[in-house]
N, C-alpha and C positions, 0 to 999 in steps of 0.2 A: 504494500500500500504506500503510495507516494505522499509525502508531506506537502501541504500547501505552503507556498512561500509566504512568509510574513513580511508585511511592509515595514521597513526599518523605521524606527522612531525618528521623526523629523528633528528632534532635539537631542539625539544621542551624543553628538559632538559637544553640545552645550553641557550635557550631563558629565561627560568626561572632563571637561574644563572645570566644572564646579567641584567635582571630586578631587581633582588635582589641586585646586586652590585651597580646598578644605585641608588637605594633607599638608600643604605648604604652611598654612597658618598654624596648624597644630604643631608642626615641627618647630616653627619659629617660637611659639609659646614655650615649648619644652626647653629650647635653648635659652630663652630669657629667664626662665625659672632656674635653670642650672647656673647661669651667669650670676643671677642675683644671690644665690646661696653661696657661690664661691667668693663673692666680694664681702668678706667678713672683716670686722674691725679687729686688727691685730694688736691694738693697744699702743703702737708706737708711731702711728700717723700723727703728723702735725695738723694744725687746724686747716691749712690749705688743702692737704691731702684728703682730709675728712670731707671738706666741702666739695671737692672734685668728685669723690666717691659717691657722695649723696646726690649730686647733680646727675651723675652717670646712671645711678639707680632710678632716679625720677624720670630721666629720659627714656630708659628702657620700659618703665611702667606706662608712660604716656603713649609710647609707640604701641604697647600692648593693648591699650584702650581702642585705638583705631583698628588694630588687627582683630580685636574681639568683636567690634561692631561689624566688620566685614565678614567675620565667621558667622555671625547671626544672620546676615543677609544671604550668605551662601547656603546655610541650613534651610532658611525660608524658601529659597529658590528650589532646592532639592525637594522640599515638601510640595511645592506647587507642581513640580514635574510629576510626582506621585499622584497628585489630585487632578492631573490634566488641566491645570489652570496656568501653567507656565507659558509665557509669551503674551499674556494678557496683562494690561495695566491694572494694578491693584486698586487704583483710584477710579478710573473711568470705564474700565473693561475693554477698551479698544486694544487692538493688536499692537505689540511693540515691534518696531522695525527690526528685521532680521540682522542688519548690520550692527544695530545697537546691542542686540543680544549677544552677538559674536564678540563685540568689544568688551562688554560688561555683562557677562552671563548671569550675574546675580541682581541685575537691575529690577526694580519693582514697577517703574513708571515708564510711560511713553514720554517722548521729548516734551510735549506740552505740559504734562503733569509734573515732570522733573523740574521744569522752569518754575512752576508754581511752588513746588517744594522748596527750591532754593531761595525763593522770595518770601518764604514763610507763610504762604497763603494756603497750604494744605494742612 
C-alpha cells in the first residue's frame, strides 16, 4: 500500500529557525550563569576592580533580560505554529508578510501593527 505524500508544512523552515534561536538563547543563558558564578569576590580586589566586576555582572544580566524577552517571543511563536495561528498578526489577524517572517520568525505583528506597537499605541 503506497503512502500518500504529505504536503510539507509551509512554515517548516521558520520552525527550524525558531528552534535554533531557542537553543542559541538557552546556550547563551547557560554561559552567562556560568560566567556570573565564576566572577567571585576574592577579597583582594581594590575598589576599582570591584566596580568593574559589578558593572560587568550588571551588563551580563541586562543582556540576559533582552535574551529572555526574545526567548519568550520564540516560545510564543512555536506555540502559534502548534495552534496553526503562526503567520497571522496577533493584533489584527491579517497575514504577516513572508519576508518579515523569514527575517524575524518570532514576530507577532504585521508591519502596520508593529509600527503601532513601537509608538505605544497597542
